[in-house]
C-alpha positions in Angstrom: 3.0 -20.6 -9.0 0.5 -17.9 -9.8 -0.5 -17.4 -6.2 3.1 -17.2 -5.1 3.9 -14.6 -7.8 0.9 -12.6 -6.8 2.0 -12.6 -3.1 5.5 -11.4 -4.2 4.1 -8.7 -6.4 1.9 -7.4 -3.6 4.9 -7.5 -1.2 7.0 -5.5 -3.7 4.3 -3.0 -4.2 4.0 -2.5 -0.4 7.8 -2.1 -0.2 7.8 0.6 -2.9 5.0 2.3 -1.1 7.0 2.2 2.2 10.1 3.6 0.5 8.0 6.4 -1.0 6.6 7.2 2.4 10.2 7.4 3.8 11.1 9.9 1.2 8.0 12.0 1.9 8.9 12.1 5.6 11.8 14.3 4.7 9.4 16.8 3.3 6.9 16.9 6.2 6.6 20.3 7.9 5.4 20.5 11.5 2.3 22.7 11.7 1.7 23.5 15.3 -1.8 24.4 16.5 -3.3 24.9 19.9 -5.2 22.1 21.3 -6.1 21.1 24.9 -4.8 17.9 26.4 -8.5 17.0 26.9 -9.3 17.3 23.2 -6.2 15.3 22.2 -7.1 12.6 24.8 -10.5 12.2 23.3 -8.8 11.3 20.0 -6.4 9.0 21.8 -9.2 7.2 23.6 -11.3 6.8 20.4 -8.4 5.5 18.4 -7.2 3.2 21.2 -10.6 1.6 21.6 -10.9 1.1 17.8 -7.4 -0.3 17.3 -7.3 -2.5 20.4 -10.8 -3.8 20.3 -9.8 -7.5 20.9 -7.3 -6.6 23.6 -7.9 -4.8 26.9 -7.2 -1.0 26.5 -6.8 1.5 29.2 -5.4 5.0 29.3 -4.6 7.7 31.8 -4.0 11.4 31.6 -1.3 12.7 33.9 -1.7 16.3 34.9 -4.3 19.0 34.0 -6.6 18.0 31.1 -7.3 21.6 30.4 -3.7 22.5 29.8 -3.0 23.8 26.3 -0.7 22.1 23.9 1.1 23.6 20.9 1.6 20.5 18.7 0.9 19.1 15.2 -1.9 16.7 16.3 -1.8 14.8 13.0 1.9 13.9 13.5 1.2 12.9 17.1 -1.7 10.8 16.1 0.3 9.1 13.3 3.0 8.1 15.8 0.4 7.0 18.3 -1.4 4.8 15.8 1.8 3.1 14.8 2.7 2.5 18.5 -0.7 1.1 19.1 -0.5 -1.2 16.1 2.8 -2.6 17.4 1.4 -3.1 20.9 -1.6 -5.0 19.5 0.7 -7.3 17.6 2.8 -8.2 20.7 0.4 -7.8 23.7 -1.0 -10.9 25.4 -4.1 -9.3 26.8 -3.8 -5.6 27.5 -2.4 -2.3 26.3 -1.9 0.8 28.5 -1.5 4.4 27.3 -0.6 7.5 29.2 -0.4 11.1 28.1 1.3 13.8 30.0 2.2 17.4 29.3 5.3 18.4 31.3 8.2 20.8 30.9 7.5 21.8 27.3 6.9 18.3 26.0 4.0 16.1 25.4 4.8 12.5 26.4 2.8 9.6 25.0 3.6 6.2 26.5 2.3 3.0 25.0 3.0 -0.2 26.9 1.8 -3.8 26.6 1.9 -7.0 28.6 3.8 -9.0 26.0 7.3 -10.4 26.1 8.9 -7.0 25.8 12.0 -6.0 23.9 15.1 -8.2 23.8 18.3 -6.4 24.6 19.2 -6.3 20.9 15.8 -4.8 20.1 16.3 -2.0 22.6 19.4 -1.0 20.8 18.2 -1.4 17.2 14.4 -1.3 16.9 14.3 2.3 15.7 16.7 1.6 12.8 15.2 1.2 9.3 14.2 -2.3 8.3 14.9 -3.8 11.7 12.7 -6.7 12.8 12.6 -7.7 16.4 14.2 -10.9 17.5 10.8 -12.4 18.0 9.3 -11.5 14.5 9.3 -14.3 12.1 6.7 -13.1 9.6 7.3 -11.3 6.4 4.3 -9.0 6.7 6.2 -6.1 8.1 9.2 -4.3 6.8 10.5 -3.1 10.1 9.9 0.6 9.4 7.3 1.5 12.0 9.5 2.5 14.9 11.9 4.2 12.5 9.1 6.3 11.1 8.0 7.2 14.6 11.6 8.2 15.5 11.8 10.5 12.5 8.5 12.1 13.2 9.2 12.6 16.9 12.6 14.2 16.0 11.0 16.5 13.3 8.7 17.6 16.1 11.6 18.4 18.4 11.3 15.3 20.5 12.5 11.7 20.7 11.4 8.1 21.2 12.5 5.8 24.0 12.1 2.0 24.3 12.2 0.1 27.5 10.7 -2.9 29.3 8.4 -3.0 32.4 6.3 -6.1 32.5 6.3 -5.9 28.7 7.3 -3.4 26.1 7.2 0.3 26.9 7.6 3.0 24.2 7.5 6.7 25.1 7.2 9.3 22.3 8.1 12.8 23.2 7.0 15.9 21.2 8.3 19.4 22.0 5.4 21.8 22.4 
């Protein structure tokens, strides 16, 4: 009984922390700074290799690595880390990332070789507290993609979900 109560208390504390984080998202201001695509990609690669160490990780940069970006790199990395964590949970063996600067946007695409999104997931996965059709655990509150959506929108962008030999999530950030 004591162990069960402890697990429930920990879960409630995590829930309260998540709700507080949602409230703080409203207060976040985007602080744009100049950074090259190359510098950002070094961060993407280091983070990807650390987070995906037990899965195959690959990434590509589309376009000129020396091109300048005007973004809030901390927001971009926060979204990226969340997308990677999701990919690690659902990938069978590999995770692929691409970064591209085009037409005033930075596009980060994270894909995996897992089962992909069910039709219902494609429509609802960015809603708060949504858990995918395939999730059966109680470890996650279903807030990750919703947080990513909010942060992308605060940065003048959006998030798109699709399937192509697994799940594909593209986060766009206006430069």
